[in-house]
C-alpha positions as a Markdown table, in Angstrom:
| # | Residue | x | y | z |
|---|---|---|---|---|
| 1 | Met | 36.6 | 53.7 | 144.6 |
| 2 | Thr | 33.2 | 55.5 | 144.8 |
| 3 | Ala | 29.9 | 54.0 | 146.0 |
| 4 | Asp | 28.7 | 54.0 | 142.3 |
| 5 | Gln | 31.8 | 52.1 | 141.2 |
| 6 | Leu | 31.3 | 49.6 | 144.0 |
| 7 | Asp | 27.7 | 49.0 | 143.0 |
| 8 | Thr | 28.8 | 48.3 | 139.4 |
| 9 | Leu | 31.5 | 46.0 | 140.7 |
| 10 | Leu | 29.1 | 44.1 | 142.8 |
| 11 | Leu | 26.7 | 43.7 | 140.0 |
| 12 | Leu | 29.3 | 42.5 | 137.7 |
| 13 | Gly | 30.8 | 40.2 | 140.2 |
| 14 | Ala | 27.5 | 38.5 | 141.1 |
| 15 | Val | 26.7 | 37.9 | 137.4 |
| 16 | Val | 30.1 | 36.4 | 136.8 |
| 17 | Leu | 29.7 | 34.1 | 139.8 |
| 18 | Leu | 26.3 | 33.0 | 138.7 |
| 19 | Val | 27.4 | 32.2 | 135.2 |
| 20 | Ala | 30.5 | 30.4 | 136.6 |
| 21 | Ile | 28.2 | 28.3 | 138.9 |
| 22 | Ala | 26.0 | 27.4 | 136.0 |
| 23 | Ala | 29.1 | 26.4 | 134.0 |
| 24 | Val | 29.8 | 23.6 | 136.5 |
| 25 | Arg | 26.6 | 21.8 | 135.2 |
| 26 | Leu | 28.0 | 22.2 | 131.7 |
| 27 | Ser | 31.4 | 20.8 | 132.9 |
| 28 | Val | 29.8 | 17.7 | 134.4 |
| 29 | Gly | 27.8 | 17.0 | 131.3 |
| 30 | Thr | 30.7 | 17.4 | 128.8 |
| 31 | Gly | 33.5 | 15.9 | 130.9 |
| 32 | Leu | 35.7 | 18.9 | 130.5 |
| 33 | Pro | 37.3 | 20.4 | 133.7 |
| 34 | Ser | 35.6 | 23.6 | 134.8 |
| 35 | Leu | 38.9 | 25.5 | 134.7 |
| 36 | Leu | 38.6 | 25.8 | 130.9 |
| 37 | Leu | 35.2 | 27.5 | 131.2 |
| 38 | Tyr | 36.4 | 29.9 | 133.9 |
| 39 | Leu | 39.4 | 30.8 | 131.8 |
| 40 | Gly | 37.2 | 31.3 | 128.8 |
| 41 | Leu | 34.9 | 33.6 | 130.9 |
| 42 | Gly | 37.9 | 35.7 | 131.9 |
| 43 | Val | 39.1 | 36.0 | 128.3 |
| 44 | Val | 35.6 | 37.1 | 127.2 |
| 45 | Leu | 35.4 | 39.8 | 129.9 |
| 46 | Gly | 38.9 | 41.0 | 129.0 |
| 47 | Glu | 40.0 | 44.0 | 127.2 |
| 48 | Asn | 39.9 | 42.3 | 123.7 |
| 49 | Val | 36.2 | 41.3 | 124.0 |
| 50 | Leu | 34.1 | 43.1 | 126.6 |
| 51 | Gly | 36.8 | 45.6 | 127.5 |
| 52 | Val | 37.6 | 44.9 | 131.2 |
| 53 | Asp | 41.3 | 46.1 | 131.5 |
| 54 | Phe | 43.4 | 44.0 | 133.8 |
| 55 | Asp | 47.2 | 43.6 | 133.2 |
| 56 | Asp | 48.7 | 43.7 | 136.7 |
| 57 | Ala | 50.8 | 40.5 | 136.8 |
| 58 | Gln | 52.2 | 41.2 | 140.3 |
| 59 | Leu | 48.7 | 41.6 | 141.7 |
| 60 | Ala | 47.5 | 38.5 | 139.8 |
| 61 | Gln | 50.5 | 36.6 | 141.4 |
| 62 | Ala | 49.6 | 37.8 | 145.0 |
| 63 | Leu | 45.9 | 37.0 | 144.5 |
| 64 | Gly | 46.8 | 33.7 | 142.9 |
| 65 | Tyr | 48.8 | 32.6 | 146.0 |
| 66 | Ala | 46.0 | 33.6 | 148.2 |
| 67 | Ala | 43.6 | 31.5 | 146.1 |
| 68 | Leu | 45.9 | 28.5 | 146.2 |
| 69 | Val | 46.1 | 28.8 | 149.9 |
| 70 | Ile | 42.3 | 28.4 | 150.0 |
| 71 | Ile | 42.3 | 25.6 | 147.4 |
| 72 | Leu | 45.0 | 23.6 | 149.3 |
| 73 | Ala | 43.2 | 24.0 | 152.5 |
| 74 | Glu | 39.9 | 22.8 | 151.0 |
| 75 | Gly | 41.9 | 19.8 | 149.6 |
| 76 | Gly | 43.4 | 18.8 | 152.8 |
| 77 | Leu | 40.2 | 19.3 | 154.8 |
| 78 | Thr | 38.2 | 17.1 | 152.4 |
| 79 | Thr | 40.8 | 14.4 | 152.0 |
| 80 | Ser | 40.4 | 11.1 | 153.8 |
| 81 | Trp | 43.6 | 10.0 | 155.5 |
| 82 | Ala | 42.5 | 6.4 | 155.5 |
| 83 | Glu | 42.2 | 6.5 | 151.7 |
| 84 | Ile | 45.5 | 8.2 | 150.9 |
| 85 | Arg | 47.6 | 6.6 | 153.7 |
| 86 | Pro | 48.6 | 3.5 | 151.7 |
| 87 | Ala | 49.6 | 5.8 | 148.8 |
| 88 | Val | 51.7 | 8.3 | 150.8 |
| 89 | Pro | 55.1 | 6.8 | 150.1 |
| 90 | Ala | 54.3 | 6.6 | 146.3 |
| 91 | Ala | 52.8 | 10.1 | 146.4 |
| 92 | Ala | 55.8 | 11.6 | 148.2 |
| 93 | Ser | 58.2 | 9.9 | 145.8 |
| 94 | Leu | 56.2 | 11.2 | 142.7 |
| 95 | Ala | 56.0 | 14.7 | 144.3 |
| 96 | Thr | 59.9 | 14.8 | 144.8 |
| 97 | Leu | 61.7 | 12.4 | 142.6 |
| 98 | Gly | 59.0 | 12.5 | 139.9 |
| 99 | Thr | 58.9 | 16.3 | 139.9 |
| 100 | Ala | 62.7 | 16.4 | 139.5 |
| 101 | Val | 62.6 | 14.1 | 136.6 |
| 102 | Ser | 59.7 | 16.1 | 135.1 |
| 103 | Val | 61.6 | 19.4 | 135.5 |
| 104 | Leu | 64.8 | 18.1 | 134.0 |
| 105 | Val | 63.1 | 16.3 | 131.0 |
| 106 | Thr | 60.7 | 19.2 | 130.2 |
| 107 | Gly | 63.5 | 21.7 | 130.7 |
| 108 | Gly | 65.7 | 19.9 | 128.3 |
| 109 | Ala | 62.9 | 19.9 | 125.7 |
| 110 | Ala | 62.3 | 23.6 | 126.2 |
| 111 | His | 66.1 | 24.3 | 125.7 |
| 112 | Leu | 66.1 | 22.3 | 122.4 |
| 113 | Leu | 62.8 | 23.4 | 121.1 |
| 114 | Leu | 62.7 | 27.0 | 122.2 |
| 115 | Gly | 66.5 | 27.8 | 121.9 |
| 116 | Val | 66.4 | 29.4 | 125.4 |
| 117 | Asp | 69.3 | 29.2 | 128.0 |
| 118 | Trp | 69.4 | 26.3 | 130.6 |
| 119 | Arg | 68.2 | 28.6 | 133.5 |
| 120 | Gln | 65.0 | 29.7 | 131.5 |
| 121 | Ala | 64.4 | 26.3 | 130.2 |
| 122 | Leu | 64.5 | 24.7 | 133.8 |
| 123 | Leu | 62.2 | 27.5 | 134.9 |
| 124 | Ile | 59.7 | 26.5 | 132.3 |
| 125 | Gly | 60.1 | 22.9 | 133.3 |
| 126 | Ala | 59.5 | 23.8 | 137.1 |
| 127 | Val | 56.4 | 25.9 | 136.2 |
| 128 | Leu | 54.9 | 23.0 | 134.3 |
| 129 | Ala | 55.8 | 20.4 | 136.9 |
| 130 | Pro | 52.9 | 20.5 | 139.4 |
| 131 | Thr | 49.6 | 18.6 | 138.7 |
| 132 | Asp | 46.1 | 19.7 | 139.5 |
| 133 | Ser | 43.8 | 17.5 | 141.6 |
| 134 | Ala | 40.8 | 19.6 | 140.8 |
| 135 | Ala | 41.2 | 19.2 | 137.1 |
| 136 | Val | 41.7 | 15.4 | 137.5 |
| 137 | Phe | 38.8 | 14.8 | 139.7 |
| 138 | Ser | 36.4 | 17.0 | 137.9 |
| 139 | Val | 36.5 | 14.5 | 135.0 |
| 140 | Leu | 36.9 | 11.4 | 137.1 |
| 141 | Arg | 34.1 | 12.2 | 139.7 |
| 142 | Arg | 31.8 | 9.7 | 137.8 |
| 143 | Val | 34.5 | 7.1 | 137.5 |
| 144 | Pro | 35.1 | 5.2 | 140.7 |
| 145 | Leu | 38.9 | 4.5 | 140.8 |
| 146 | Pro | 40.5 | 2.3 | 143.5 |
| 147 | Ala | 41.1 | 4.2 | 146.7 |
| 148 | Arg | 44.8 | 3.6 | 146.4 |
| 149 | Leu | 45.0 | 5.2 | 143.0 |
| 150 | Ser | 42.7 | 8.1 | 143.6 |
| 151 | Gly | 44.5 | 8.7 | 147.0 |
| 152 | Leu | 47.9 | 8.8 | 145.1 |
| 153 | Leu | 46.7 | 11.3 | 142.7 |
| 154 | Glu | 45.1 | 13.4 | 145.3 |
| 155 | Ala | 48.2 | 13.3 | 147.7 |
| 156 | Glu | 50.6 | 13.9 | 144.8 |
| 157 | Ser | 48.8 | 17.2 | 143.9 |
| 158 | Gly | 48.9 | 18.3 | 147.5 |
| 159 | Phe | 52.5 | 17.5 | 148.1 |
| 160 | Asn | 54.1 | 18.7 | 144.8 |
| 161 | Asp | 53.1 | 22.3 | 145.0 |
| 162 | Ala | 55.5 | 23.0 | 147.7 |
| 163 | Pro | 59.0 | 22.1 | 146.2 |
| 164 | Val | 57.9 | 23.5 | 142.8 |
| 165 | Val | 57.1 | 26.9 | 144.3 |
| 166 | Ile | 60.5 | 27.0 | 146.0 |
| 167 | Leu | 62.3 | 26.0 | 142.8 |
| 168 | Val | 60.3 | 28.6 | 140.6 |
| 169 | Val | 61.0 | 31.4 | 143.1 |
| 170 | Ala | 64.8 | 30.5 | 143.2 |
| 171 | Leu | 65.2 | 30.2 | 139.4 |
| 172 | Ser | 63.5 | 33.5 | 139.0 |
| 173 | Ala | 65.8 | 35.3 | 141.4 |
| 174 | Val | 68.4 | 37.7 | 140.1 |
| 175 | His | 71.2 | 35.6 | 141.5 |
| 176 | Ala | 70.2 | 32.0 | 141.2 |
| 177 | Pro | 71.6 | 29.5 | 143.9 |
| 178 | Thr | 73.9 | 26.7 | 142.9 |
| 179 | Trp | 72.3 | 23.2 | 142.7 |
| 180 | Trp | 73.6 | 22.1 | 146.1 |
| 181 | Gln | 72.3 | 25.3 | 147.6 |
| 182 | Leu | 68.9 | 24.8 | 145.9 |
| 183 | Leu | 68.7 | 21.3 | 147.1 |
| 184 | Gly | 69.5 | 22.4 | 150.7 |
| 185 | Leu | 67.0 | 25.2 | 150.5 |
| 186 | Ile | 64.2 | 22.9 | 149.3 |
| 187 | Val | 65.0 | 20.4 | 152.2 |
| 188 | Val | 65.1 | 23.1 | 154.9 |
| 189 | Glu | 61.8 | 24.8 | 153.6 |
| 190 | Leu | 59.9 | 21.6 | 153.3 |
| 191 | Ala | 61.1 | 20.5 | 156.8 |
| 192 | Ile | 59.9 | 23.8 | 158.4 |
| 193 | Gly | 56.6 | 23.6 | 156.5 |
| 194 | Ala | 56.0 | 20.0 | 157.7 |
| 195 | Val | 56.7 | 20.8 | 161.3 |
| 196 | Val | 54.7 | 23.9 | 161.3 |
| 197 | Gly | 51.7 | 22.4 | 159.4 |
| 198 | Leu | 51.5 | 19.3 | 161.7 |
| 199 | Gly | 52.1 | 21.3 | 164.8 |
| 200 | Val | 49.2 | 23.8 | 163.8 |
| 201 | Gly | 47.0 | 20.9 | 163.0 |
| 202 | Trp | 47.6 | 19.0 | 166.2 |
| 203 | Val | 47.3 | 22.1 | 168.6 |
| 204 | Gly | 44.3 | 23.4 | 166.5 |
| 205 | Ala | 42.4 | 20.1 | 166.7 |
| 206 | Trp | 43.0 | 20.0 | 170.5 |
| 207 | Trp | 41.7 | 23.6 | 170.8 |
| 208 | Val | 38.6 | 23.3 | 168.6 |
| 209 | Arg | 37.5 | 20.2 | 170.4 |
| 210 | Arg | 37.6 | 22.0 | 173.7 |
| 211 | Ile | 36.4 | 25.4 | 172.9 |
| 212 | Ala | 32.6 | 26.0 | 173.3 |
| 213 | Leu | 31.6 | 28.5 | 170.6 |
| 214 | Pro | 28.2 | 30.1 | 170.7 |
| 215 | Ala | 27.4 | 29.4 | 167.1 |
| 216 | Ser | 28.0 | 26.5 | 164.9 |
| 217 | Gly | 29.0 | 28.7 | 162.0 |
| 218 | Leu | 32.0 | 29.8 | 163.9 |
| 219 | Tyr | 33.6 | 26.4 | 163.9 |
| 220 | Pro | 34.3 | 26.5 | 160.0 |
| 221 | Leu | 35.8 | 29.9 | 160.3 |
| 222 | Ala | 38.1 | 28.7 | 163.2 |
| 223 | Val | 39.3 | 25.7 | 161.2 |
| 224 | Leu | 40.0 | 27.8 | 158.0 |
| 225 | Ala | 41.8 | 30.4 | 160.1 |
| 226 | Leu | 44.0 | 27.7 | 161.5 |
| 227 | Cys | 44.9 | 26.6 | 158.1 |
| 228 | Val | 45.8 | 30.1 | 156.9 |
| 229 | Leu | 47.8 | 30.5 | 160.2 |
| 230 | Ala | 49.9 | 27.5 | 159.2 |
| 231 | Tyr | 50.7 | 29.1 | 155.9 |
| 232 | Gly | 51.6 | 32.4 | 157.4 |
| 233 | Ala | 53.6 | 31.0 | 160.3 |
| 234 | Ala | 55.6 | 28.8 | 157.9 |
| 235 | Ala | 56.2 | 31.6 | 155.4 |
| 236 | Val | 57.4 | 34.0 | 158.2 |
| 237 | Leu | 59.9 | 31.3 | 159.3 |
| 238 | His | 61.1 | 31.0 | 155.7 |
| 239 | Gly | 59.5 | 27.6 | 155.4 |
| 240 | Ser | 57.0 | 26.2 | 152.8 |
| 241 | Gly | 53.7 | 27.8 | 153.5 |
| 242 | Phe | 51.9 | 25.6 | 150.8 |
| 243 | Leu | 53.1 | 22.3 | 152.5 |
| 244 | Ala | 52.2 | 23.7 | 156.0 |
| 245 | Val | 48.6 | 24.6 | 155.0 |
| 246 | Tyr | 48.1 | 21.3 | 153.3 |
| 247 | Leu | 49.3 | 19.3 | 156.2 |
| 248 | Ala | 47.5 | 21.4 | 158.8 |
| 249 | Ala | 44.2 | 21.0 | 156.7 |
| 250 | Leu | 44.8 | 17.3 | 156.3 |
| 251 | Phe | 45.2 | 16.8 | 160.1 |
| 252 | Leu | 42.2 | 19.0 | 161.0 |
| 253 | Gly | 40.0 | 17.4 | 158.3 |
| 254 | Asn | 40.5 | 14.0 | 159.9 |
| 255 | Ala | 40.4 | 14.8 | 163.5 |
| 256 | Arg | 36.6 | 14.3 | 163.8 |
| 257 | Leu | 36.0 | 17.9 | 165.0 |
| 258 | Pro | 32.7 | 19.3 | 166.0 |
| 259 | His | 30.4 | 20.3 | 163.2 |
| 260 | Arg | 32.7 | 18.6 | 160.7 |
| 261 | Pro | 30.0 | 18.3 | 157.9 |
| 262 | Ala | 29.3 | 22.1 | 158.2 |
| 263 | Thr | 33.0 | 22.8 | 158.0 |
| 264 | Arg | 33.4 | 20.6 | 154.9 |
| 265 | Gly | 30.4 | 22.3 | 153.2 |
| 266 | Phe | 31.9 | 25.8 | 154.0 |
| 267 | Val | 35.3 | 25.1 | 152.7 |
| 268 | Glu | 34.0 | 23.3 | 149.6 |
| 269 | Gly | 32.0 | 26.4 | 148.7 |
| 270 | Leu | 35.0 | 28.7 | 149.5 |
| 271 | Gly | 37.2 | 26.5 | 147.4 |
| 272 | Trp | 34.9 | 26.8 | 144.4 |
| 273 | Leu | 34.8 | 30.5 | 144.9 |
| 274 | Ala | 38.7 | 30.6 | 145.0 |
| 275 | Gln | 39.0 | 28.5 | 141.8 |
| 276 | Ile | 36.4 | 30.7 | 140.0 |
| 277 | Gly | 38.0 | 33.9 | 141.0 |
| 278 | Leu | 41.5 | 32.6 | 140.2 |
| 279 | Phe | 40.7 | 31.2 | 136.7 |
| 280 | Val | 38.6 | 34.2 | 135.7 |
| 281 | Met | 41.4 | 36.6 | 136.9 |
| 282 | Leu | 44.0 | 34.6 | 134.8 |
| 283 | Gly | 41.7 | 34.8 | 131.8 |
| 284 | Leu | 41.5 | 38.5 | 132.2 |
| 285 | Leu | 45.3 | 38.6 | 132.4 |
| 286 | Val | 45.9 | 37.0 | 129.1 |
| 287 | Thr | 45.8 | 38.9 | 125.8 |
| 288 | Pro | 44.3 | 36.5 | 123.2 |
| 289 | Lys | 46.1 | 38.4 | 120.2 |
| 290 | Asp | 49.4 | 37.6 | 121.7 |
| 291 | Leu | 48.8 | 33.8 | 121.9 |
| 292 | Gly | 49.2 | 32.9 | 118.3 |
| 293 | Ser | 53.0 | 32.9 | 118.4 |
| 294 | Ser | 52.9 | 30.5 | 121.5 |
| 295 | Ile | 50.8 | 27.8 | 119.9 |
| 296 | Leu | 53.6 | 25.8 | 118.2 |
| 297 | Pro | 56.1 | 26.1 | 121.1 |
| 298 | Ala | 53.3 | 25.1 | 123.6 |
| 299 | Leu | 52.5 | 22.1 | 121.4 |
| 300 | Gly | 56.1 | 21.0 | 121.3 |
| 301 | Val | 56.9 | 21.4 | 125.0 |
| 302 | Gly | 53.5 | 19.9 | 125.9 |
| 303 | Leu | 54.1 | 16.8 | 123.8 |
| 304 | Ala | 57.4 | 16.4 | 125.5 |
| 305 | Leu | 55.8 | 16.7 | 128.9 |
| 306 | Leu | 52.9 | 14.3 | 128.1 |
| 307 | Val | 54.7 | 11.7 | 126.1 |
| 308 | Val | 58.1 | 11.6 | 127.7 |
| 309 | Ala | 58.5 | 13.6 | 130.9 |
| 310 | Arg | 55.4 | 12.5 | 132.8 |
| 311 | Pro | 55.5 | 8.7 | 132.0 |
| 312 | Leu | 59.3 | 8.7 | 132.9 |
| 313 | Ala | 58.7 | 10.4 | 136.1 |
| 314 | Val | 56.0 | 8.0 | 137.1 |
| 315 | Trp | 58.0 | 5.0 | 136.0 |
| 316 | Leu | 61.1 | 6.1 | 137.9 |
| 317 | Ser | 59.4 | 7.3 | 141.0 |
| 318 | Val | 56.7 | 4.7 | 141.8 |
| 319 | Gly | 57.7 | 1.6 | 139.7 |
| 320 | Trp | 59.5 | 0.3 | 142.6 |
| 321 | Leu | 56.8 | 0.9 | 145.1 |
| 322 | Gly | 54.3 | -1.8 | 144.1 |
| 323 | Val | 52.3 | 0.4 | 141.7 |
| 324 | Ser | 51.1 | -1.9 | 138.9 |
| 325 | Arg | 51.7 | -1.3 | 135.3 |
| 326 | Arg | 48.1 | -0.5 | 134.6 |
| 327 | Glu | 48.1 | 2.1 | 137.5 |
| 328 | Arg | 51.3 | 3.7 | 136.2 |
| 329 | Leu | 49.8 | 4.1 | 132.7 |
| 330 | Leu | 46.8 | 5.9 | 134.2 |
| 331 | Leu | 49.0 | 8.1 | 136.4 |
| 332 | Ser | 51.0 | 9.0 | 133.3 |
| 333 | Trp | 47.8 | 10.1 | 131.4 |
| 334 | Ala | 46.3 | 11.7 | 134.6 |
| 335 | Gly | 49.0 | 14.4 | 135.0 |
| 336 | Leu | 46.6 | 17.3 | 134.2 |
| 337 | Arg | 47.9 | 20.8 | 134.7 |
| 338 | Gly | 45.7 | 23.6 | 136.0 |
| 339 | Ala | 45.8 | 26.5 | 138.5 |
| 340 | Val | 49.3 | 26.2 | 139.8 |
| 341 | Pro | 51.3 | 26.3 | 136.6 |
| 342 | Val | 49.4 | 29.3 | 135.3 |
| 343 | Val | 49.8 | 31.1 | 138.6 |
| 344 | Leu | 53.5 | 30.2 | 138.7 |
| 345 | Ala | 54.0 | 31.6 | 135.2 |
| 346 | Thr | 53.3 | 35.0 | 136.5 |
| 347 | Val | 56.4 | 34.8 | 138.9 |
| 348 | Pro | 59.2 | 35.5 | 136.3 |
| 349 | Gly | 57.3 | 38.4 | 134.9 |
| 350 | Asp | 57.9 | 37.1 | 131.4 |
| 351 | Asp | 54.9 | 37.3 | 129.0 |
| 352 | Asp | 56.3 | 34.7 | 126.7 |
| 353 | Ile | 56.4 | 32.1 | 129.5 |
| 354 | Phe | 52.9 | 33.1 | 130.6 |
| 355 | Asn | 51.5 | 32.8 | 127.2 |
| 356 | Leu | 53.2 | 29.4 | 126.6 |
| 357 | Val | 51.9 | 27.9 | 129.9 |
| 358 | Phe | 48.4 | 29.3 | 129.2 |
| 359 | Val | 48.1 | 27.8 | 125.7 |
| 360 | Leu | 49.7 | 24.4 | 126.9 |
| 361 | Val | 47.2 | 24.1 | 129.9 |
| 362 | Val | 44.3 | 24.9 | 127.7 |
| 363 | Val | 45.2 | 22.5 | 124.8 |
| 364 | Phe | 46.3 | 19.5 | 126.8 |
| 365 | Thr | 43.4 | 19.8 | 129.2 |
| 366 | Leu | 41.2 | 19.6 | 126.2 |
| 367 | Val | 43.1 | 16.4 | 125.1 |
| 368 | Gln | 43.5 | 14.7 | 128.4 |
| 369 | Gly | 40.3 | 15.7 | 130.2 |
| 370 | Pro | 37.6 | 14.0 | 128.1 |
| 371 | Thr | 39.7 | 10.9 | 127.5 |
| 372 | Leu | 40.6 | 10.2 | 131.2 |
| 373 | Pro | 37.4 | 8.2 | 132.0 |
| 374 | Trp | 37.9 | 6.1 | 128.8 |
| 375 | Val | 41.4 | 5.4 | 129.6 |
| 376 | Ala | 40.4 | 4.3 | 133.2 |
| 377 | Arg | 37.9 | 1.9 | 131.7 |
| 378 | Arg | 40.2 | 0.5 | 129.1 |
| 379 | Leu | 42.7 | -0.3 | 131.8 |
| 380 | Gly | 40.2 | -2.0 | 133.9 |
| 381 | Leu | 40.7 | 0.3 | 136.8 |
| 382 | Ile | 37.0 | 0.9 | 137.8 |
| 383 | Thr | 36.0 | -0.1 | 141.3 |
| 384 | Val | 32.6 | -1.6 | 141.6 |
| 385 | Gly | 30.7 | -1.6 | 144.9 |
| 386 | Ala | 32.4 | 1.6 | 146.0 |
| 387 | Thr | 31.1 | 3.5 | 148.9 |
| 388 | Gln | 30.8 | 7.3 | 149.3 |
| 389 | Ser | 30.7 | 9.3 | 152.5 |
| 390 | Leu | 27.5 | 11.4 | 153.2 |
| 391 | Asp | 28.2 | 14.5 | 155.4 |
| 392 | Ile | 25.2 | 15.4 | 157.6 |
| 393 | Glu | 25.1 | 17.6 | 160.7 |
| 394 | Ser | 24.1 | 14.9 | 163.3 |
| 395 | Ser | 25.3 | 15.0 | 166.8 |
| 396 | Pro | 24.4 | 11.4 | 167.6 |
| 397 | Leu | 26.6 | 10.1 | 164.7 |
| 398 | Leu | 29.5 | 12.2 | 166.0 |
| 399 | Arg | 29.0 | 11.1 | 169.6 |
| 400 | Leu | 28.7 | 7.5 | 168.6 |
| 401 | Asp | 31.7 | 7.7 | 166.2 |
| 402 | Ala | 29.7 | 6.5 | 163.3 |
| 403 | Asp | 29.7 | 7.2 | 159.5 |
| 404 | Leu | 26.9 | 7.5 | 157.0 |
| 405 | Leu | 27.7 | 5.8 | 153.7 |
| 406 | Gln | 26.1 | 5.6 | 150.2 |
| 407 | Val | 26.4 | 2.8 | 147.7 |
| 408 | His | 25.0 | 2.9 | 144.2 |
| 409 | Val | 24.2 | -0.5 | 142.5 |
| 410 | Asp | 25.7 | 0.0 | 139.1 |
| 411 | Ala | 24.8 | -2.0 | 135.9 |
| 412 | Gly | 26.9 | -5.2 | 136.0 |
| 413 | Ser | 27.3 | -5.2 | 139.8 |
| 414 | Lys | 26.4 | -8.6 | 141.3 |
| 415 | Leu | 24.8 | -6.8 | 144.3 |
| 416 | Ala | 21.7 | -6.8 | 142.0 |
| 417 | Gly | 19.5 | -9.8 | 143.1 |
| 418 | Val | 21.2 | -10.1 | 146.5 |
| 419 | Glu | 18.8 | -9.9 | 149.4 |
| 420 | Val | 19.7 | -7.6 | 152.3 |
| 421 | Phe | 20.4 | -10.3 | 154.8 |
| 422 | Glu | 22.6 | -12.0 | 152.3 |
| 423 | Leu | 25.1 | -9.2 | 152.4 |
| 424 | Tyr | 26.2 | -10.4 | 155.9 |
| 425 | Leu | 27.6 | -7.0 | 156.8 |
| 426 | Pro | 29.8 | -6.7 | 159.8 |
| 427 | Thr | 28.3 | -6.1 | 163.2 |
| 428 | Gly | 27.8 | -2.4 | 163.8 |
| 429 | Ala | 26.7 | -1.7 | 160.1 |
| 430 | Ser | 23.2 | -1.7 | 158.7 |
| 431 | Ile | 21.3 | -0.6 | 155.6 |
| 432 | Thr | 18.9 | 1.9 | 156.9 |
| 433 | Leu | 17.3 | 3.2 | 153.7 |
| 434 | Ile | 17.0 | 2.3 | 150.0 |
| 435 | Val | 16.2 | 4.9 | 147.4 |
| 436 | Arg | 14.7 | 3.3 | 144.3 |
| 437 | Asp | 13.1 | 5.1 | 141.3 |
| 438 | Gly | 13.0 | 8.4 | 143.2 |
| 439 | Ala | 11.2 | 6.8 | 146.3 |
| 440 | Ala | 12.7 | 5.9 | 149.7 |
| 441 | Phe | 11.8 | 3.0 | 151.9 |
| 442 | Val | 13.2 | 1.1 | 154.8 |
| 443 | Pro | 14.3 | -2.4 | 153.6 |
| 444 | Gln | 13.4 | -5.7 | 155.1 |
| 445 | Pro | 16.0 | -8.6 | 155.5 |
| 446 | Ser | 14.4 | -10.3 | 152.4 |
| 447 | Thr | 14.4 | -7.2 | 150.3 |
| 448 | Pro | 16.3 | -7.9 | 147.0 |
| 449 | Leu | 18.6 | -5.2 | 145.7 |
| 450 | Arg | 18.2 | -3.9 | 142.1 |
| 451 | Ile | 20.3 | -2.0 | 139.5 |
| 452 | Gly | 20.0 | 1.8 | 140.1 |
| 453 | Asp | 19.4 | 1.5 | 143.8 |
| 454 | Asp | 21.1 | 3.9 | 146.2 |
| 455 | Leu | 21.8 | 2.2 | 149.7 |
| 456 | Ile | 22.2 | 4.3 | 152.7 |
| 457 | Leu | 24.2 | 2.7 | 155.4 |
| 458 | Val | 25.2 | 3.6 | 159.0 |
| 459 | Ala | 28.4 | 2.0 | 160.1 |
| 460 | Ala | 30.5 | 2.3 | 163.2 |
| 461 | Ala | 33.8 | 4.2 | 162.3 |
| 462 | Ala | 35.8 | 1.1 | 163.5 |
| 463 | Thr | 34.0 | -1.3 | 161.1 |
| 464 | Arg | 34.0 | 1.0 | 158.0 |
| 465 | Gly | 36.8 | -0.7 | 156.2 |
| 466 | Asp | 35.4 | -4.1 | 156.8 |
| 467 | Val | 32.0 | -2.8 | 155.4 |
| 468 | Glu | 33.6 | -1.5 | 152.3 |
| 469 | Lys | 35.6 | -4.7 | 151.8 |
| 470 | Arg | 32.5 | -6.9 | 152.1 |
| 471 | Leu | 30.5 | -4.7 | 149.6 |
| 472 | Arg | 33.3 | -4.8 | 147.0 |
| 473 | Ala | 33.4 | -8.6 | 147.4 |
| 474 | Val | 29.7 | -9.1 | 146.9 |
| 475 | Ser | 29.6 | -6.7 | 144.1 |
| 476 | Arg | 32.2 | -8.8 | 142.3 |
| 477 | Gly | 31.1 | -12.3 | 143.5 |
| 478 | Gly | 27.5 | -12.0 | 144.3 |
| 479 | Arg | 25.9 | -13.8 | 147.3 |
| 480 | Leu | 28.7 | -16.4 | 147.2 |
| 481 | Ala | 31.4 | -13.8 | 147.8 |
| 482 | Gly | 33.9 | -15.3 | 150.3 |
| 483 | Trp | 33.6 | -18.6 | 149.0 |
| 484 | Arg | 35.3 | -17.8 | 145.7 |
| 485 | Arg | 38.9 | -16.8 | 145.9 |
| 486 | Asp | 38.6 | -14.1 | 143.2 |
| 487 | Ser | 35.7 | -12.3 | 144.9 |
| 488 | Ala | 37.4 | -11.8 | 148.2 |
| 489 | Arg | 40.0 | -9.3 | 147.0 |
């Protein structure tokens, strides 16, 4: 590459990145996952429109794996263990048993509808099995779900990549293993990945807390390097690198390390960059004129996945773990597909599979994405009085082991009209600021709350759970919360 070519490449890359960043605003306004906009941007840049020629599936696969490592690291580092911990058994069951059910049912549908042999049919089922948390939460970010349900969706998407990647690679091999060899391979690779991930997370957290780096910007780099180290170490040991990077990131993200807000901001930005680059690249890889023949097969397999495979996987894997019927219905509809299936579709080197998966992801994201908030509301799975963490770079808060929280007083919340002192927050928590109509002020004990207020609270980490429980109770029951049985839940 010459210097002139590099100049042109940097100019084009900057323009694409700025357009992709602006597209996030459009995504929030329309309710569509941003992945569709990035895929569309890649298609527009491709050889059939603006003429950028890119057809190297092997390079796309390698770069896709690298992007998924960053995306999984960002997911683990920004996930609250306290929120997902109650949902881990259900998420693990959904990521293993549920994935197996989804692969078998979708594979059976592909065998019947497409007329392919069982090996290729199961390969299609495996490629389509993993869900995408980024796609789900991009449309649910404005719809507060119960912590258990959002944690289950998030943990499932973090856990199910690992077994699916092993399955796709094995089924794509020249000599596929027998079913019992495949099962043993999955168990061994997951075990190695889990041990490496947790080990790197534990040692890394100990090291980061004790090392004195000369610049705060080095801490995010160190944490990200540890996550990538976990992936590489597990892969070299023939374990699951994807499970290792997610577990290491989850451990590090909840270890209260120095400069944690700066680390979170850094990895979120890098995660966005990885998603943008990944989807634009996949859009470049597709040839629009070849997609027409894949539309009907994609619709058939997609309907089987949406209407049969996903609900059956949810009912069989979490129905016996205390997940309510309404939650199972939402989980069935919230199985959005995104980055991972499209990347995995490059593994077999089969254009027909890639085109089918590409069309399926686009079409069914258009169907499920905009309707997810409506489904959540219809099922009554909206949490009122929910708190949201605010990340700021504050040494006193870190030293005092305290958290900064935000609460929005929504229309219909019985927080409206309640005076500050009537909240009776636990000891160690206090409302420090109220933002009302664009102006901020320090409240008095007698200050009444109003609809549209944003409350800024400081709470000791040990009391955070009690604070959130109290705010939810008052939001449901008003100032008499605690006296009424239904408001105490």
